[in-house]
Backbone bond lengths (Angstrom), bond angles and torsions (degrees), N, CA, C in turn:
res aa  C-N    CA-C-N  psi(-1)  N-CA   C-N-CA  omega(-1)  CA-C   N-CA-C  phi
1 M - - - 1.455 - - 1.528 109.99 -
2 T 1.324 117.35 134.58 1.456 121.15 179.49 1.523 110.08 -71.03
3 A 1.346 114.95 161.66 1.464 119.46 177.63 1.517 110.64 -60.64
4 E 1.337 116.59 -40.84 1.464 120.38 -178.99 1.527 110.97 -62.15
5 A 1.329 117.27 -40.30 1.465 120.43 177.92 1.526 110.79 -65.90
6 S 1.330 116.04 -39.87 1.466 119.95 176.59 1.522 110.75 -62.02
7 F 1.328 117.01 -42.80 1.464 120.28 -179.08 1.525 111.09 -62.74
8 A 1.338 117.13 -40.96 1.459 120.44 178.53 1.529 110.31 -61.40
9 R 1.317 115.41 -42.11 1.476 120.09 179.69 1.522 110.31 -67.26
10 W 1.334 117.36 -41.85 1.468 120.58 179.32 1.520 111.81 -67.34
11 R 1.343 117.00 -36.78 1.469 119.27 177.36 1.525 110.62 -63.59
12 D 1.319 116.29 -42.15 1.462 119.49 176.79 1.526 110.45 -61.20
13 R 1.318 115.33 -40.52 1.466 120.04 -179.31 1.530 111.18 -64.19
14 I 1.329 117.00 -48.06 1.465 119.23 -176.62 1.524 110.40 -68.61
15 E 1.344 117.09 -34.22 1.464 119.31 178.14 1.530 110.29 -63.09
16 S 1.311 116.32 -43.29 1.459 120.78 178.38 1.525 111.33 -65.27
17 Q 1.332 116.33 -41.85 1.462 120.85 179.54 1.528 111.31 -63.87
18 L 1.335 116.80 -43.76 1.460 120.78 -179.85 1.525 110.97 -65.62
19 D 1.325 116.33 -41.12 1.456 120.59 179.04 1.531 110.48 -58.00
20 A 1.323 116.07 -42.60 1.471 120.31 -179.02 1.525 112.10 -73.73
21 A 1.326 117.07 -28.68 1.467 120.86 -175.35 1.522 113.27 -82.61
22 L 1.322 117.38 -21.59 1.461 120.70 -178.37 1.524 110.25 -87.26
23 P 1.341 117.44 151.14 1.472 120.09 -177.24 1.514 112.39 -65.73
24 S 1.312 116.08 154.56 1.460 122.00 -179.24 1.526 110.85 -66.15
25 P 1.341 117.38 135.92 1.465 119.95 178.10 1.521 112.56 -70.65
26 A 1.329 116.64 -9.66 1.470 120.64 -179.48 1.527 112.16 -94.36
27 E 1.347 117.12 -1.92 1.462 121.22 -179.55 1.522 110.26 -104.61
28 A 1.329 116.35 145.48 1.465 121.49 177.99 1.530 110.18 -72.87
29 P 1.333 115.93 146.00 1.469 129.42 -2.16 1.537 111.74 -75.55
30 L 1.322 116.15 117.07 1.453 121.88 -170.38 1.522 112.66 -58.42
31 K 1.344 116.63 -50.04 1.461 119.46 -173.89 1.528 111.23 -64.00
32 L 1.323 116.65 -40.43 1.467 119.96 179.53 1.525 110.31 -63.64
33 H 1.313 117.37 -48.23 1.468 120.45 -179.37 1.528 111.44 -63.00
34 Q 1.317 116.36 -40.58 1.461 119.94 178.21 1.522 110.91 -63.95
35 A 1.328 117.30 -41.03 1.468 121.13 179.85 1.524 111.40 -66.58
36 M 1.320 117.56 -37.97 1.463 120.52 177.11 1.518 110.70 -60.89
37 R 1.316 116.85 -46.92 1.461 121.15 -178.95 1.529 111.00 -67.89
38 Y 1.319 116.90 -40.08 1.464 122.17 177.97 1.533 110.66 -59.36
39 S 1.324 116.68 -37.36 1.466 121.45 -175.89 1.513 113.60 -75.77
40 V 1.327 116.94 -19.23 1.469 121.21 -171.92 1.521 113.02 -111.55
41 L 1.334 116.98 -46.17 1.463 120.48 -167.03 1.520 112.88 -86.95
42 G 1.334 114.67 151.93 1.458 120.95 170.22 1.514 115.67 74.87
43 G 1.301 118.21 30.46 1.465 119.04 177.90 1.512 111.52 -178.99
44 G 1.320 115.71 168.08 1.459 120.45 177.86 1.519 112.45 96.34
45 K 1.310 115.01 156.74 1.467 121.32 -178.20 1.521 112.58 -80.11
46 R 1.336 116.68 -18.83 1.462 122.54 -177.45 1.532 111.41 58.62
47 M 1.311 115.51 33.93 1.465 120.14 -178.47 1.529 111.70 -58.85
48 R 1.306 117.58 -43.14 1.463 120.02 -174.45 1.530 112.64 -69.36
49 P 1.338 119.48 -45.36 1.468 117.51 173.07 1.529 113.20 -60.62
50 L 1.328 116.80 -38.76 1.463 119.39 177.89 1.526 110.78 -60.13
51 L 1.316 117.02 -38.39 1.465 120.77 177.98 1.521 111.26 -65.42
52 V 1.340 117.15 -38.93 1.466 119.98 176.29 1.521 110.20 -59.84
53 Y 1.330 116.39 -49.36 1.467 120.20 -178.89 1.531 111.41 -63.43
54 A 1.343 116.67 -45.69 1.467 120.17 -177.49 1.521 111.61 -63.59
55 S 1.321 116.57 -42.74 1.460 120.14 -179.61 1.523 111.32 -70.20
56 G 1.322 116.73 -41.24 1.460 119.47 -179.76 1.516 112.83 -65.69
57 L 1.339 116.73 -42.91 1.465 119.90 -179.48 1.522 111.75 -68.69
58 L 1.328 116.81 -23.45 1.465 120.36 175.11 1.531 110.54 -59.47
59 F 1.348 116.52 -29.46 1.466 121.10 -178.11 1.532 112.14 -112.93
60 G 1.321 115.71 18.59 1.446 119.73 172.37 1.517 116.04 77.84
61 A 1.317 118.23 18.66 1.463 120.81 178.64 1.527 110.27 -68.75
62 D 1.317 115.79 144.72 1.457 121.01 176.72 1.525 109.69 -70.93
63 M 1.336 116.95 139.72 1.462 120.73 -178.50 1.526 111.32 -57.27
64 A 1.324 117.91 -39.08 1.457 120.90 -178.44 1.525 111.46 -62.51
65 R 1.330 117.11 -33.28 1.461 120.48 177.31 1.527 111.34 -69.65
66 L 1.333 116.70 -28.20 1.466 121.38 -176.18 1.526 113.33 -83.38
67 D 1.329 116.96 -14.67 1.466 119.37 -174.26 1.523 112.60 -62.09
68 A 1.319 117.92 -45.18 1.474 120.05 -176.40 1.527 111.88 -64.01
69 P 1.333 120.18 -49.75 1.461 118.22 176.27 1.521 113.53 -63.20
70 A 1.344 117.17 -34.17 1.466 119.41 177.69 1.521 110.70 -64.08
71 M 1.331 117.53 -43.88 1.462 120.53 176.71 1.516 111.44 -65.83
72 A 1.318 116.34 -43.77 1.465 120.59 -175.45 1.525 111.71 -61.10
73 V 1.305 117.90 -45.18 1.464 119.98 -178.00 1.524 110.79 -68.59
74 E 1.330 117.71 -33.16 1.461 119.93 177.36 1.529 111.38 -71.14
75 L 1.311 117.96 -36.49 1.461 120.57 177.47 1.528 111.19 -67.03
76 I 1.325 117.38 -39.17 1.470 120.05 175.30 1.524 109.96 -63.04
77 H 1.317 117.00 -43.80 1.464 120.90 177.84 1.526 110.57 -60.54
78 A 1.326 117.09 -45.33 1.468 121.02 -178.70 1.521 111.00 -63.29
79 Y 1.324 116.65 -43.54 1.474 118.79 178.52 1.523 111.16 -61.59
80 S 1.335 116.30 -38.77 1.469 119.26 -179.02 1.526 111.10 -65.09
81 L 1.328 117.26 -35.78 1.465 120.47 178.20 1.530 111.03 -67.99
82 V 1.326 116.76 -41.25 1.471 120.57 178.31 1.519 110.38 -58.42
83 H 1.320 116.78 -46.87 1.465 120.68 -179.37 1.525 111.64 -72.38
84 D 1.325 117.19 -37.10 1.463 121.40 -179.93 1.533 111.55 -61.94
85 D 1.332 116.64 -32.26 1.464 121.25 -177.29 1.529 113.25 -80.61
86 L 1.317 118.45 -10.66 1.462 121.81 -175.38 1.530 112.00 -62.49
87 P 1.335 117.42 153.64 1.470 120.74 178.59 1.528 113.39 -55.40
88 A 1.325 117.98 -30.88 1.466 120.82 179.93 1.519 112.39 -71.83
89 M 1.331 117.61 -15.04 1.464 120.99 179.22 1.528 109.40 -115.66
90 D 1.349 118.08 -103.03 1.473 119.43 -175.65 1.527 113.45 -85.65
91 D 1.322 117.60 -14.92 1.464 122.73 178.27 1.526 110.97 51.34
92 D 1.338 114.86 57.98 1.469 119.61 -178.19 1.519 110.15 -106.70
93 A 1.332 115.87 147.75 1.460 121.80 -176.59 1.517 113.38 -107.09
94 L 1.347 117.75 -6.91 1.460 121.44 -174.15 1.520 109.90 -132.90
95 R 1.342 115.88 131.75 1.463 121.61 178.01 1.524 107.84 -149.34
96 R 1.324 116.30 127.25 1.466 121.92 -179.91 1.524 111.74 55.21
97 G 1.325 114.92 35.52 1.454 120.74 175.27 1.513 115.45 77.13
98 K 1.316 117.78 11.42 1.465 120.49 178.81 1.524 109.01 -141.94
99 P 1.345 118.05 165.96 1.466 119.80 -178.99 1.528 111.51 -56.96
100 T 1.317 115.95 141.53 1.461 120.34 177.53 1.530 109.82 -63.23
101 T 1.317 116.28 163.57 1.461 120.75 -171.86 1.525 112.44 -60.79
102 H 1.331 117.04 -40.91 1.471 117.83 -178.63 1.524 111.84 -70.72
103 V 1.332 117.45 -24.03 1.465 121.10 175.39 1.532 109.94 -77.71
104 A 1.316 116.59 -43.69 1.463 120.87 -179.10 1.532 112.00 -68.88
105 F 1.313 117.99 -30.06 1.463 122.23 -179.42 1.537 108.70 -117.99
106 D 1.320 117.49 -97.24 1.468 123.06 173.13 1.520 107.14 -167.03
107 E 1.319 117.15 168.27 1.463 120.53 -173.15 1.528 112.22 -62.80
108 A 1.330 117.37 -44.41 1.462 120.01 -178.35 1.529 111.01 -61.74
109 T 1.319 116.46 -43.10 1.459 120.18 179.10 1.523 111.07 -65.26
110 A 1.333 116.99 -38.23 1.462 120.24 178.63 1.526 111.02 -63.47
111 I 1.327 116.99 -42.81 1.470 120.15 178.65 1.523 110.16 -61.86
112 L 1.329 116.44 -46.84 1.465 120.40 -179.97 1.529 111.55 -64.95
113 A 1.329 116.86 -38.45 1.467 120.04 178.34 1.523 110.49 -61.97
114 G 1.331 117.27 -44.06 1.455 120.48 177.20 1.518 111.78 -61.39
115 D 1.332 116.82 -45.11 1.464 120.62 178.42 1.528 111.01 -59.77
116 A 1.342 116.11 -43.95 1.463 120.27 -177.68 1.524 111.63 -67.98
117 L 1.334 117.37 -36.21 1.465 120.11 177.45 1.525 110.81 -65.14
118 Q 1.328 116.71 -39.36 1.468 119.19 177.74 1.529 110.37 -63.30
119 A 1.328 117.16 -44.75 1.456 120.39 179.28 1.536 111.34 -62.55
120 R 1.323 116.28 -40.71 1.468 120.06 179.64 1.521 110.95 -63.73
121 A 1.323 116.79 -37.51 1.465 120.55 179.56 1.525 110.93 -58.43
122 F 1.319 116.97 -48.45 1.470 119.33 -177.90 1.522 111.26 -73.45
123 G 1.343 117.41 -30.03 1.456 119.46 174.42 1.520 112.44 -63.53
124 L 1.326 116.18 -40.61 1.464 120.20 178.25 1.524 111.43 -62.14
125 L 1.319 116.86 -41.74 1.468 119.70 178.51 1.528 111.27 -68.01
126 A 1.328 116.69 -40.49 1.461 120.07 -179.35 1.527 111.60 -62.82
127 D 1.340 116.31 -31.52 1.469 121.12 -178.55 1.526 112.91 -97.10
128 A 1.324 118.12 5.99 1.466 121.28 -172.25 1.523 111.78 -63.14
129 A 1.333 114.38 146.10 1.464 121.38 179.75 1.528 109.50 -82.54
130 M 1.321 115.43 78.16 1.469 121.83 177.57 1.520 108.08 -155.14
131 P 1.321 118.24 163.21 1.462 120.06 178.99 1.532 111.78 -56.36
132 A 1.323 115.94 149.02 1.467 121.47 -174.12 1.528 112.19 -56.62
133 H 1.328 117.78 -37.94 1.466 119.01 -177.04 1.530 110.71 -67.26
134 L 1.324 117.24 -30.56 1.465 119.79 177.66 1.525 110.99 -76.17
135 R 1.349 117.00 -37.12 1.466 119.21 175.48 1.521 110.83 -59.48
136 V 1.319 115.98 -45.51 1.474 119.92 179.93 1.529 110.48 -63.75
137 A 1.326 117.09 -42.72 1.466 120.03 -179.80 1.526 111.49 -62.70
138 C 1.329 117.04 -40.95 1.470 120.31 178.24 1.526 110.88 -68.39
139 L 1.322 117.70 -41.43 1.463 120.85 177.03 1.524 111.28 -60.37
140 Q 1.326 116.61 -44.99 1.462 120.63 178.29 1.527 111.04 -61.36
141 T 1.318 115.96 -43.27 1.463 121.03 -178.33 1.521 111.03 -62.68
142 L 1.326 116.92 -48.26 1.458 119.99 -176.64 1.527 111.74 -71.57
143 A 1.329 117.56 -38.80 1.463 120.30 178.86 1.522 111.00 -62.06
144 H 1.316 117.34 -43.13 1.465 121.18 178.85 1.522 110.43 -63.80
145 A 1.335 116.61 -42.07 1.461 120.41 -177.30 1.521 112.42 -69.21
146 A 1.329 117.36 -30.39 1.459 121.00 -174.29 1.519 113.72 -88.20
147 G 1.313 118.65 -17.88 1.454 121.69 -170.48 1.513 115.52 -93.29
148 A 1.333 115.20 -155.13 1.465 121.30 -175.11 1.523 112.24 -64.84
149 A 1.338 116.94 -26.32 1.464 120.51 177.82 1.518 112.31 -85.54
150 G 1.334 116.98 2.02 1.454 121.38 -178.99 1.511 112.09 -138.11
151 M 1.339 116.05 -117.92 1.456 121.69 -171.20 1.527 113.67 -59.61
152 C 1.335 117.65 -47.20 1.465 119.76 -178.97 1.525 111.08 -65.01
153 G 1.319 115.95 -39.47 1.461 119.02 176.86 1.514 112.06 -62.85
154 G 1.327 116.77 -40.38 1.461 120.13 177.45 1.513 112.50 -64.31
155 Q 1.339 116.39 -39.20 1.462 119.78 177.67 1.523 110.82 -65.13
156 A 1.329 117.41 -38.49 1.464 120.60 177.52 1.527 110.88 -63.55
157 L 1.326 116.58 -42.37 1.468 120.01 177.04 1.525 110.81 -62.95
158 D 1.322 116.93 -38.24 1.456 121.71 178.98 1.534 110.67 -62.57
159 I 1.316 116.48 -45.47 1.465 120.55 178.74 1.524 110.88 -62.89
160 D 1.324 116.07 -44.24 1.474 120.50 -179.01 1.525 111.72 -63.19
161 A 1.341 116.49 -30.17 1.468 120.10 -174.29 1.527 113.42 -89.86
162 T 1.337 117.74 -3.85 1.461 120.17 -178.82 1.527 110.58 -59.30
163 G 1.334 114.67 128.92 1.454 120.32 179.92 1.515 114.11 85.18
164 Q 1.343 116.50 0.64 1.464 120.81 179.56 1.528 109.79 -116.53
165 L 1.318 116.20 153.04 1.457 121.28 175.27 1.518 108.61 -90.34
166 Q 1.328 116.71 113.90 1.453 121.46 179.31 1.523 110.83 -87.63
167 S 1.317 115.82 155.63 1.453 119.96 170.14 1.519 108.59 -75.25
168 L 1.321 116.29 162.65 1.460 120.56 178.10 1.523 110.10 -61.52
169 Q 1.320 117.07 -37.99 1.464 120.78 179.24 1.523 111.01 -63.93
170 A 1.330 117.14 -44.35 1.464 120.58 -179.92 1.522 111.27 -66.73
171 L 1.332 117.05 -40.23 1.463 120.95 179.28 1.525 110.53 -64.23
172 T 1.328 116.34 -42.45 1.465 121.00 179.07 1.525 110.81 -62.96
173 R 1.322 116.83 -43.81 1.471 120.25 179.16 1.528 110.76 -63.15
174 M 1.329 116.70 -43.17 1.458 120.17 -179.39 1.525 111.12 -58.73
175 H 1.325 116.89 -45.96 1.458 119.89 -177.54 1.529 112.16 -76.28
176 A 1.327 117.78 -25.11 1.461 119.81 173.51 1.521 110.46 -62.58
177 L 1.331 116.04 -29.68 1.454 120.58 176.78 1.530 111.32 -87.53
178 K 1.324 117.26 -51.62 1.459 121.16 -172.31 1.523 112.62 -66.64
179 T 1.309 118.17 -44.81 1.464 122.68 -178.10 1.521 111.94 -106.06
180 G 1.311 116.24 -44.95 1.456 120.65 -170.99 1.514 115.33 -68.88
181 A 1.343 117.22 -32.86 1.466 119.19 -174.17 1.523 111.87 -62.38
182 L 1.314 117.40 -41.31 1.459 120.49 -178.72 1.529 111.45 -72.94
183 I 1.318 116.98 -34.49 1.467 120.53 175.54 1.526 109.98 -66.81
184 R 1.323 116.66 -42.06 1.460 119.90 176.61 1.526 110.90 -62.48
185 A 1.331 117.10 -39.74 1.462 120.54 178.67 1.522 111.42 -63.91
186 A 1.336 117.26 -39.21 1.466 120.47 179.25 1.523 110.91 -61.17
187 V 1.322 116.47 -47.55 1.468 120.60 179.86 1.525 110.66 -64.04
188 R 1.331 116.35 -43.51 1.465 120.33 -177.27 1.526 111.44 -67.34
189 M 1.332 118.01 -41.71 1.472 119.22 -179.34 1.527 111.38 -63.74
190 G 1.335 116.88 -39.25 1.451 118.75 176.26 1.515 111.77 -61.01
191 A 1.333 116.36 -45.06 1.467 120.47 179.81 1.524 111.14 -66.66
192 L 1.328 117.26 -37.46 1.467 120.20 177.07 1.529 110.65 -60.60
193 C 1.328 116.44 -40.73 1.466 119.84 -179.88 1.524 111.77 -65.10
194 G 1.335 116.34 -25.20 1.454 121.29 173.72 1.515 112.86 -90.78
195 E 1.340 116.23 6.17 1.462 124.49 179.30 1.527 111.76 53.06
196 A 1.334 115.33 46.33 1.460 121.24 175.93 1.525 109.93 -66.92
197 P 1.333 118.37 144.30 1.467 120.74 -179.70 1.522 111.76 -70.31
198 E 1.309 116.72 159.56 1.465 122.89 -173.67 1.531 113.44 -58.04
199 P 1.334 120.60 -43.94 1.472 118.55 178.31 1.532 112.92 -59.26
200 V 1.332 116.88 -35.19 1.458 121.08 177.65 1.524 110.16 -68.77
201 L 1.341 117.25 -39.92 1.455 120.83 178.02 1.524 110.81 -59.45
202 A 1.319 117.19 -40.89 1.461 120.71 179.36 1.526 111.01 -64.02
203 D 1.327 116.49 -39.34 1.461 120.15 179.05 1.526 110.93 -67.57
204 L 1.335 116.43 -39.45 1.460 119.85 177.59 1.528 111.77 -68.89
205 D 1.336 116.70 -31.96 1.470 119.36 174.07 1.527 110.39 -59.27
206 A 1.327 116.31 -42.18 1.463 120.14 179.87 1.531 111.12 -65.91
207 F 1.332 116.29 -40.49 1.465 120.17 174.57 1.520 110.67 -59.19
208 A 1.333 116.35 -46.99 1.458 120.90 -177.61 1.522 111.89 -67.38
209 D 1.331 117.69 -34.53 1.468 120.22 175.99 1.527 110.35 -59.25
210 A 1.333 116.07 -45.65 1.465 120.02 178.93 1.527 110.86 -66.21
211 L 1.330 117.02 -38.35 1.460 121.12 179.38 1.524 111.13 -64.40
212 G 1.326 117.11 -44.94 1.458 120.30 179.79 1.509 112.25 -62.04
213 L 1.326 116.07 -41.12 1.457 119.68 178.82 1.526 111.08 -69.16
214 A 1.330 116.77 -39.89 1.471 120.43 177.70 1.521 110.41 -61.78
215 F 1.322 116.70 -40.90 1.467 121.16 179.05 1.529 109.75 -59.13
216 Q 1.337 116.85 -41.72 1.460 120.19 -178.44 1.527 112.07 -73.23
217 V 1.328 117.60 -40.24 1.465 120.06 177.55 1.523 109.84 -59.88
218 R 1.343 115.88 -44.36 1.460 119.63 177.72 1.526 111.01 -63.32
219 D 1.328 117.17 -38.74 1.457 121.94 177.16 1.531 110.82 -59.45
220 D 1.330 116.41 -44.09 1.470 120.93 179.00 1.524 111.48 -63.68
221 I 1.325 116.47 -39.74 1.464 120.75 178.73 1.526 110.14 -65.09
222 L 1.329 116.32 -44.68 1.462 120.33 -179.59 1.526 111.72 -65.83
223 D 1.316 117.25 -32.06 1.468 120.09 178.90 1.521 111.03 -61.22
224 V 1.342 116.17 -26.38 1.466 121.52 178.73 1.524 110.62 -90.59
225 E 1.326 117.32 -43.03 1.468 121.42 -167.91 1.530 114.80 -94.29
226 A 1.328 117.98 -22.24 1.466 120.34 -174.03 1.524 111.27 -101.91
227 S 1.334 115.65 163.24 1.462 121.88 178.60 1.526 110.12 -91.85
228 S 1.336 116.55 164.53 1.462 121.06 175.72 1.522 110.79 -60.74
229 E 1.347 117.05 -38.44 1.455 120.98 179.11 1.521 111.02 -63.47
230 Q 1.311 116.65 -40.25 1.458 121.49 179.88 1.527 111.08 -67.87
231 L 1.340 116.36 -40.68 1.463 121.21 -175.78 1.520 112.92 -81.27
232 G 1.326 117.30 -27.25 1.455 120.15 -172.85 1.508 112.82 77.42
233 K 1.329 117.03 8.73 1.465 123.22 175.55 1.518 107.16 -148.44
234 T 1.309 116.99 172.32 1.453 120.67 -174.30 1.521 111.24 -69.27
235 A 1.326 116.58 120.40 1.471 121.26 177.03 1.529 109.56 -80.11
236 G 1.329 116.07 155.08 1.453 121.26 175.55 1.515 115.21 76.69
237 K 1.348 117.15 11.14 1.465 119.77 -177.33 1.525 112.31 -66.96
238 D 1.323 117.29 -36.70 1.460 120.16 -177.39 1.526 111.18 -61.92
239 Q 1.314 115.83 -46.89 1.457 119.75 179.66 1.526 110.70 -66.30
240 A 1.332 116.76 -40.58 1.459 120.45 -179.30 1.522 111.48 -63.37
241 Q 1.337 117.13 -31.88 1.460 121.19 -179.40 1.527 112.20 -96.68
242 A 1.318 116.47 10.05 1.473 122.35 177.55 1.530 111.60 55.22
243 K 1.335 116.43 46.09 1.457 121.33 177.99 1.527 110.31 -94.88
244 S 1.317 115.04 144.49 1.462 119.40 173.63 1.526 109.12 -70.05
245 T 1.317 116.44 137.94 1.453 122.48 177.36 1.520 108.59 -136.80
246 F 1.318 116.64 168.14 1.461 119.46 178.13 1.528 112.09 -65.90
247 P 1.334 120.39 -42.06 1.464 118.99 174.85 1.533 112.64 -62.64
248 A 1.331 116.69 -36.22 1.465 119.42 179.87 1.525 111.13 -65.75
249 L 1.323 117.30 -37.00 1.469 121.03 -177.91 1.525 112.86 -85.37
250 L 1.334 116.78 -36.44 1.467 120.92 -172.80 1.518 113.16 -106.89
251 G 1.343 117.26 -9.84 1.457 120.35 -168.97 1.524 108.65 80.07
252 M 1.312 117.05 159.45 1.464 119.83 -177.16 1.524 111.74 -63.53
253 D 1.325 117.95 -42.16 1.472 120.18 178.59 1.523 110.33 -64.35
254 G 1.328 116.64 -40.61 1.459 120.49 179.45 1.515 111.98 -65.60
255 A 1.335 116.87 -39.21 1.464 120.41 178.60 1.525 110.61 -64.81
256 K 1.328 116.75 -40.41 1.465 119.93 179.46 1.523 110.96 -68.82
257 A 1.323 117.38 -35.05 1.461 120.64 175.96 1.530 110.46 -66.17
258 H 1.329 116.35 -39.65 1.466 121.30 177.44 1.523 110.04 -62.37
259 L 1.320 116.60 -39.29 1.462 121.60 178.04 1.526 110.58 -62.58
260 R 1.324 117.24 -41.51 1.472 120.18 177.80 1.527 111.17 -63.80
261 T 1.323 117.16 -38.68 1.465 121.12 178.01 1.524 111.08 -62.66
262 L 1.333 116.26 -42.01 1.460 120.26 178.38 1.527 111.01 -65.83
263 A 1.317 117.21 -37.05 1.462 120.65 176.75 1.525 110.71 -61.66
264 E 1.317 116.75 -42.01 1.466 120.95 178.03 1.530 110.99 -64.90
265 R 1.327 115.80 -37.65 1.463 120.31 179.41 1.522 110.52 -64.53
266 M 1.326 116.87 -41.42 1.465 120.29 178.89 1.521 111.06 -64.67
267 E 1.325 116.31 -43.85 1.464 120.42 179.46 1.521 110.54 -61.58
268 H 1.318 116.88 -39.59 1.466 121.05 178.98 1.527 110.79 -61.73
269 R 1.329 117.02 -42.08 1.462 120.78 -177.87 1.529 112.53 -66.51
270 L 1.324 117.36 -23.87 1.466 120.99 -179.64 1.528 112.34 -101.60
271 A 1.313 116.34 5.56 1.469 120.27 -173.80 1.525 112.69 -62.02
272 G 1.325 117.83 -25.84 1.455 120.74 -177.88 1.510 114.40 -80.31
273 Y 1.321 117.39 -3.34 1.459 121.58 -178.57 1.526 110.23 -109.17
274 R 1.322 115.70 149.76 1.463 119.93 177.47 1.513 109.93 -91.19
275 E 1.330 116.94 -141.94 1.470 120.22 -173.10 1.524 113.04 -67.09
276 E 1.345 117.65 -15.00 1.464 118.89 179.25 1.537 111.92 -65.10
277 A 1.340 116.70 -20.03 1.461 120.66 177.98 1.524 112.48 -95.75
278 D 1.335 117.76 5.72 1.471 119.58 -177.83 1.533 113.21 -59.82
279 P 1.342 120.06 -37.43 1.470 117.86 175.79 1.528 113.16 -60.60
280 L 1.332 117.16 -39.86 1.471 119.00 176.56 1.529 110.70 -65.67
281 R 1.322 116.91 -39.91 1.466 120.10 177.12 1.529 110.76 -61.41
282 A 1.322 116.08 -42.07 1.467 120.23 -179.55 1.522 110.92 -66.10
283 L 1.324 118.28 -36.98 1.461 120.89 177.32 1.524 110.92 -68.40
284 A 1.323 116.83 -34.86 1.460 120.09 175.08 1.526 110.54 -62.98
285 R 1.338 116.69 -43.62 1.468 120.09 177.32 1.526 111.02 -63.67
286 L 1.324 116.10 -38.97 1.461 120.17 179.17 1.529 111.22 -60.88
287 A 1.329 116.64 -42.20 1.464 120.52 178.86 1.508 111.83 -62.62
288 V 1.330 116.46 -35.86 1.463 121.68 -176.19 1.521 111.99 -81.42
289 E 1.327 117.38 -35.22 1.475 121.02 -169.54 1.519 113.87 -105.92
290 R 1.317 119.99 -5.64 1.467 121.92 -173.81 1.527 111.70 -58.67
291 D 1.341 115.22 153.11 1.465 120.17 -179.12 1.526 112.63 -113.99
292 H 1.333 116.59 11.57 1.465 120.45 174.90 1.523 109.39 -158.43
């Protein structure tokens, strides 16, 4: 089976799992439950769950063991997008080709939906069908990635830097936290479920660091080159908000060259694996070559 066929099957799997894990839209509180489902289902690349599955299967983990971490990381990602789009942050009206959650519902409901999605993510991991030591390891991994030392910290740095010209080092650090931490957690949780040894985990962390940065560099390039219709979100927001980006600091040619360097770094980190790592290789290519 090709990597693309596997991804289609895994996307169907995670969509079904998420649908079952989220509260019924017919149960009270209706608006909150509806907003949670609206924010998660029926859209998105599902990159992070795919990384959980690809990394876990590399070490022979059972798919059923990977479902909870795959759902959990996607719910954390979804909650972060809901909050990121709020007027107090990026004030965006379009996400995944449809109105953002606070536009479709209201700001208070969007905040509560994000909070509830975060709580559901950790509940799923706490109840996961795996040995206790693996549940704790996955909880620790995701909590670290989602908090002040990871995604939330990166978002705070992003807000603080609005309207300022950052150095390349500062921009890289910010995105290593804001985008990269959750991608690194996805790869690590999959490998943990396969009980990969610690030296291998460190090597996969390095792969995921390059992948997270490549994903962001490509995002910055697309923000300049792609349309809102193509992206499913508002194009040109970074420039409009005077944010530092890789194209702004390196020029478009420099940003694309940086992306190629990151692609080479990812390939190097997987060089010791044969075809069992092909799904991870394909996801790395997807991050580098995607058009939305």
